[in-house]
C-alpha positions in Angstrom: 49.0 162.8 109.0 46.0 161.1 110.3 47.5 157.6 110.9 50.9 157.6 112.6 51.8 154.2 111.1 50.9 155.2 107.6 54.1 156.7 106.0 52.2 158.4 103.2 49.7 160.2 105.3 46.6 159.0 103.5 43.7 157.7 105.5 42.8 154.0 105.3 40.0 153.5 102.7 38.5 150.8 104.9 38.2 152.8 108.0 39.8 150.2 110.3 42.7 147.8 110.5 42.1 145.2 107.7 43.6 142.4 109.9 41.6 143.1 113.0 43.1 143.2 116.5 45.8 140.7 117.1 45.4 138.5 120.3 48.0 138.9 123.0 50.6 136.3 123.6 49.3 133.2 125.5 45.7 133.6 124.3 44.1 131.2 121.9 43.7 133.1 118.6 40.9 130.8 117.4 38.7 131.0 120.6 36.0 128.6 121.4 33.0 128.2 119.1 29.9 129.6 120.5 27.6 127.1 122.2 30.4 124.4 122.3 29.7 121.7 125.0 33.4 121.0 125.5 35.6 123.1 127.7 38.4 125.1 126.0 41.8 123.4 126.3 45.3 124.8 125.9 46.6 123.4 122.5 50.1 123.1 124.0 49.1 121.1 127.0 50.6 117.7 127.3 48.1 114.9 127.3 48.7 111.7 129.3 49.5 108.7 127.3 47.1 105.8 127.3 50.0 103.4 127.2 52.3 102.3 130.0 55.8 103.8 129.8 58.7 101.5 129.0 60.3 100.2 132.2 63.6 101.7 133.1 66.7 99.5 132.4 68.0 97.9 135.5 71.3 98.9 136.9 73.9 96.3 136.2 77.3 97.0 137.8 80.3 97.0 135.5 82.0 93.7 135.0 85.2 93.6 137.0 88.3 94.1 134.9 91.1 91.6 134.6 94.1 91.6 136.8 96.7 93.9 135.1 99.6 91.6 136.0 97.8 88.7 134.3 97.5 90.7 131.1 101.1 92.0 131.3 102.4 88.5 131.9 100.6 87.1 128.8 101.5 90.0 126.6 105.2 90.1 127.6 105.5 86.3 127.2 103.9 86.4 123.7 106.2 89.3 122.7 109.2 87.3 123.9 108.0 84.3 121.9 107.7 86.4 118.7 110.7 88.7 119.0 114.4 88.3 119.6 114.1 89.6 123.1 113.0 86.2 124.4 115.9 85.8 126.8 114.8 88.9 128.7 111.0 88.9 128.2 110.5 85.2 128.7 111.6 85.1 132.4 109.9 88.6 133.0 106.6 87.3 131.7 106.9 84.1 133.8 107.7 86.1 137.0 104.8 88.4 136.4 102.6 85.4 135.9 103.7 83.9 139.2 103.0 87.2 141.0 99.5 87.4 139.4 98.9 83.8 140.4 99.8 84.7 144.0 97.2 87.5 143.9 94.7 85.0 142.6 95.5 82.6 145.4 94.8 85.4 148.0 91.6 86.6 146.2 90.0 83.8 144.1 87.2 86.1 142.8 89.8 88.2 141.0 89.4 87.6 137.2 92.2 86.8 134.8 93.7 83.6 136.4 93.8 81.9 133.0 95.8 84.6 131.5 98.2 84.4 134.4 98.6 80.7 133.9 99.1 81.1 130.2 101.6 83.9 130.7 103.6 81.8 133.1 103.7 78.7 130.9 104.6 80.6 127.7 107.2 82.7 129.6 109.0 79.5 130.9 108.7 77.8 127.5 110.2 80.8 125.8 113.0 80.8 128.4 113.7 77.1 127.8 113.7 77.5 124.0 116.2 80.3 124.2 118.4 78.4 126.7 118.4 75.4 124.3 119.2 77.7 121.3 122.0 79.5 123.0 123.5 76.2 124.2 123.4 74.7 120.7 125.0 77.8 119.2 127.8 77.8 121.8 128.4 74.0 121.5 128.5 74.2 117.7 131.0 77.1 117.8 133.3 75.2 120.1 133.3 72.0 118.0 131.6 69.8 120.6 129.4 68.3 117.9 132.4 67.4 115.7 133.8 68.9 112.5 130.6 68.1 110.4 128.5 70.6 112.4 131.0 73.5 112.4 130.2 74.5 108.8 133.8 74.2 107.6 134.8 71.9 104.7 
């Protein structure tokens, strides 16, 4: 065997490696043409951009969240308006609204005052409607409105 990389043991008919010597890692395989007036540059070098970079976005602080009691007041009052739990949820929503309004009075910069007002108003309206409904039902069952309203013939 004359060539250790040749598995068949036959000498190369060309006398040398047909591909030439390979450049080592990190070298430019193409080289610089002879007599070039330009200096050789790394092809992977980053070039500076002729344009200005985009300006960075400014930091804007997160908007302050709403007062949780204001949200709870409005939601509970609306659920009391739409469900049969109005006698319980109406006053609860109104009381939460009053507590939230007290917080807004101490700290006027606190957001959500409108929701606290709406929750308070809706809560008391729901409570009043349920009081009127329960009163009418009780009075009609006792016969206070007369026999024509009792539903009997």
